[in-house]
N, CA, C and O of each residue as an XYZ file, in Angstrom:
284
protein
N     -41.882     16.775    -16.567
C     -42.260     15.880    -16.071
C     -44.004     15.682    -15.893
O     -44.675     14.673    -16.107
N     -44.445     17.062    -15.415
C     -45.984     17.026    -15.616
C     -46.316     16.993    -16.705
O     -47.242     16.182    -16.736
N     -46.084     17.510    -18.013
C     -46.244     17.569    -19.332
C     -46.401     16.206    -19.593
O     -47.464     15.731    -19.993
N     -45.217     15.444    -19.348
C     -45.291     13.946    -19.874
C     -46.362     13.160    -19.253
O     -47.091     12.556    -20.039
N     -46.593     13.050    -18.051
C     -47.513     12.745    -17.433
C     -48.960     12.907    -17.831
O     -49.838     12.064    -17.644
N     -49.116     14.173    -18.443
C     -50.474     14.902    -18.783
C     -51.002     14.032    -20.114
O     -52.081     13.509    -20.393
N     -49.566     14.145    -20.876
C     -49.722     13.448    -22.244
C     -50.014     12.141    -22.304
O     -50.762     11.719    -23.187
N     -49.367     11.187    -21.211
C     -49.804      9.865    -21.066
C     -51.190      9.378    -20.582
O     -51.720      8.289    -20.803
N     -51.679     10.483    -19.834
C     -53.287     10.457    -19.430
C     -54.093     10.678    -20.707
O     -55.144     10.049    -20.827
N     -53.729     11.451    -21.601
C     -54.401     11.908    -22.843
C     -54.424     10.575    -23.648
O     -55.463     10.085    -24.091
N     -53.185     10.032    -23.798
C     -53.011      9.010    -24.456
C     -53.758      7.770    -24.150
O     -54.185      6.961    -24.974
N     -53.852      7.725    -22.975
C     -54.813      6.688    -22.272
C     -56.317      6.870    -22.517
O     -57.234      6.100    -22.234
N     -56.356      8.221    -23.183
C     -58.052      8.385    -23.084
C     -58.569      9.536    -22.239
O     -59.682      9.993    -22.500
N     -57.750     10.110    -21.113
C     -58.222     10.881    -20.326
C     -58.392     12.640    -21.115
O     -57.538     13.157    -21.836
N     -59.513     13.169    -20.774
C     -59.602     14.613    -21.384
C     -58.096     15.510    -20.917
O     -57.286     15.057    -20.108
N     -57.988     16.513    -21.443
C     -56.884     17.546    -21.184
C     -57.332     18.107    -19.876
O     -56.741     18.150    -18.797
N     -58.704     18.595    -20.280
C     -59.066     19.408    -19.093
C     -59.270     18.546    -17.401
O     -59.078     19.186    -16.367
N     -59.629     17.228    -17.379
C     -59.690     16.266    -16.619
C     -58.183     16.433    -16.124
O     -57.857     16.945    -15.053
N     -57.453     15.993    -16.938
C     -56.033     15.761    -16.151
C     -55.393     16.793    -15.483
O     -54.650     16.615    -14.518
N     -55.728     18.129    -16.090
C     -55.174     19.521    -15.516
C     -55.838     19.761    -14.217
O     -55.354     20.311    -13.228
N     -56.773     19.367    -14.340
C     -57.612     19.554    -12.972
C     -57.069     18.619    -11.748
O     -57.002     18.937    -10.561
N     -56.752     17.551    -12.271
C     -56.160     16.445    -11.120
C     -54.876     16.812    -10.628
O     -54.498     16.457     -9.512
N     -53.975     17.710    -11.627
C     -52.875     17.987    -11.005
C     -52.650     19.676    -10.503
O     -51.629     20.254    -10.129
N     -54.132     20.191    -10.680
C     -54.113     21.852    -10.451
C     -53.798     22.794    -10.735
O     -53.562     23.803    -10.071
N     -53.716     22.429    -12.577
C     -53.226     23.559    -13.293
C     -54.249     23.929    -14.451
O     -55.130     23.105    -14.696
N     -54.203     24.971    -15.096
C     -55.358     25.473    -16.051
C     -55.021     24.835    -17.675
O     -53.872     24.629    -18.064
N     -56.004     24.629    -18.340
C     -55.439     24.096    -19.869
C     -54.294     24.930    -20.470
O     -53.281     24.501    -21.020
N     -54.691     26.335    -20.235
C     -54.036     27.163    -20.906
C     -52.421     27.012    -20.226
O     -51.404     27.444    -20.768
N     -52.465     26.485    -19.269
C     -51.122     26.794    -18.816
C     -50.155     25.543    -19.507
O     -49.018     25.705    -19.950
N     -50.838     24.402    -19.476
C     -50.395     23.227    -20.393
C     -50.031     23.592    -22.097
O     -49.072     23.174    -22.746
N     -50.933     24.336    -22.465
C     -51.097     24.707    -23.935
C     -49.568     25.887    -24.115
O     -48.793     25.947    -25.069
N     -49.558     26.542    -23.077
C     -48.256     27.507    -22.920
C     -47.038     26.809    -22.666
O     -46.040     27.110    -23.320
N     -46.995     25.925    -21.811
C     -45.912     25.167    -21.746
C     -45.488     24.219    -23.011
O     -44.294     24.091    -23.284
N     -46.411     23.619    -23.703
C     -46.430     22.810    -25.003
C     -45.681     23.662    -25.875
O     -44.729     23.120    -26.438
N     -45.898     24.912    -26.124
C     -45.184     25.926    -27.019
C     -43.749     25.980    -26.783
O     -42.930     26.083    -27.697
N     -43.448     25.909    -25.532
C     -41.973     26.035    -24.952
C     -41.582     24.571    -24.399
O     -41.662     24.406    -23.181
N     -41.192     23.573    -25.154
C     -41.037     22.052    -24.687
C     -39.942     22.297    -23.668
O     -39.987     21.590    -22.661
N     -39.069     23.093    -23.759
C     -37.809     23.228    -22.919
C     -37.848     23.612    -21.539
O     -36.995     23.405    -20.676
N     -39.098     24.276    -21.435
C     -39.542     24.436    -19.861
C     -40.810     24.034    -19.333
O     -41.894     24.600    -19.473
N     -40.471     22.725    -18.554
C     -41.453     22.004    -18.115
C     -42.531     22.638    -17.314
O     -43.580     22.879    -17.912
N     -42.439     22.956    -16.019
C     -43.064     23.461    -15.021
C     -42.617     25.151    -14.704
O     -41.710     25.407    -13.912
N     -43.148     25.901    -15.209
C     -42.676     27.080    -15.288
C     -43.528     28.316    -14.235
O     -43.528     29.543    -14.335
N     -44.250     27.363    -13.180
C     -45.006     27.929    -12.267
C     -43.841     28.736    -11.253
O     -42.769     28.245    -10.901
N     -44.366     30.126    -10.885
C     -43.850     31.072    -10.013
C     -44.033     30.976     -8.768
O     -43.056     31.027     -8.021
N     -45.071     30.847     -8.359
C     -45.702     30.736     -6.900
C     -45.823     32.203     -6.482
O     -45.242     33.138     -7.032
N     -46.703     32.287     -5.375
C     -46.872     33.931     -4.779
C     -45.529     34.624     -5.166
O     -44.407     34.132     -5.043
N     -45.828     35.786     -5.630
C     -44.768     36.962     -5.702
C     -44.484     37.934     -4.296
O     -43.499     38.657     -4.145
N     -45.445     37.780     -3.459
C     -44.800     38.206     -2.535
C     -45.029     37.500     -0.943
O     -45.722     36.486     -1.017
N     -44.684     37.765      0.146
C     -44.763     37.234      1.274
C     -45.953     37.680      2.120
O     -46.114     38.881      2.337
N     -46.708     36.861      2.557
C     -47.742     37.465      3.431
C     -47.491     38.177      4.736
O     -46.603     37.813      5.507
N     -48.259     39.161      4.960
C     -47.837     39.913      6.332
C     -47.376     38.984      7.770
O     -46.394     38.956      8.512
N     -48.489     38.376      7.692
C     -48.164     37.254      8.885
C     -47.279     36.057      8.916
O     -47.358     35.167      9.763
N     -46.368     36.104      7.858
C     -45.139     34.956      7.802
C     -44.599     34.696      8.861
O     -43.996     35.709      9.216
N     -44.467     33.855      9.613
C     -43.674     33.532     10.834
C     -42.068     33.816     10.631
O     -41.726     33.300      9.566
N     -41.035     34.420     11.247
C     -39.905     34.675     10.993
C     -39.361     33.328     11.392
O     -39.987     32.443     11.975
N     -37.731     33.292     10.877
C     -36.893     32.195     10.902
C     -36.833     31.778     12.404
O     -36.562     30.589     12.568
N     -37.013     32.447     13.426
C     -37.001     32.290     14.646
C     -38.154     31.483     15.569
O     -38.112     30.630     16.455
N     -39.306     32.300     14.800
C     -40.691     31.536     15.260
C     -40.837     30.243     14.557
O     -41.570     29.421     15.105
N     -40.244     29.899     13.388
C     -40.466     28.721     12.711
C     -39.383     27.424     13.566
O     -39.607     26.226     13.739
N     -38.463     28.076     13.874
C     -37.513     26.906     14.678
C     -38.030     26.880     16.148
O     -37.464     26.199     17.004
N     -39.015     27.567     16.385
C     -39.124     27.574     17.896
C     -40.619     26.525     17.954
O     -40.928     25.737     18.847
N     -41.310     26.819     16.775
C     -42.508     25.674     16.457
C     -41.828     24.205     16.192
O     -42.227     23.187     16.759
N     -41.111     24.225     15.568
C     -40.490     22.992     15.346
C     -39.609     22.382     16.458
O     -39.579     21.161     16.614
N     -39.079     23.004     17.031
C     -38.642     22.512     18.643
C     -39.541     22.265     19.520
O     -39.394     21.341     20.321
N     -40.651     23.074     19.513
C     -41.830     22.452     20.519
C     -42.283     21.273     20.133
O     -42.373     20.353     20.947
N     -42.643     21.125     18.802
C     -42.964     19.640     18.032
C     -42.247     18.543     18.254
O     -42.737     17.427     18.427
N     -41.125     18.794     18.258
C     -40.167     17.532     18.465
C     -39.957     17.166     20.365
O     -39.644     16.083     20.860
N     -40.217     18.304     20.998
C     -40.153     17.872     22.439
C     -41.216     17.004     22.754
O     -42.299     16.912     22.177
N     -40.701     16.227     23.960
C     -41.370     15.124     24.262
C     -42.507     15.664     25.501
O     -43.496     14.986     25.780
N     -42.205     16.941     26.161
C     -43.122     17.177     27.058
C     -44.602     17.433     26.832
O     -44.841     18.591     26.492
N     -45.511     16.736     26.926
C     -46.622     16.935     26.635
C     -47.646     16.529     27.981
O     -48.866     16.664     27.892
């Protein structure tokens, strides 16, 4: 989907670097994806959890507080 959108932008006259900048990926990433058309968005994200990540119970408590009407 991203490759398709970038391709359409290029057909409309946008430079590849500008289109990549807009979606937050590098030109090299698009070039690599174009070599393997069967894999569109192959980003993996962070490979580790930050030490200060909230636990599931902490996340649930935050959602509970946000949904409460007592303010």
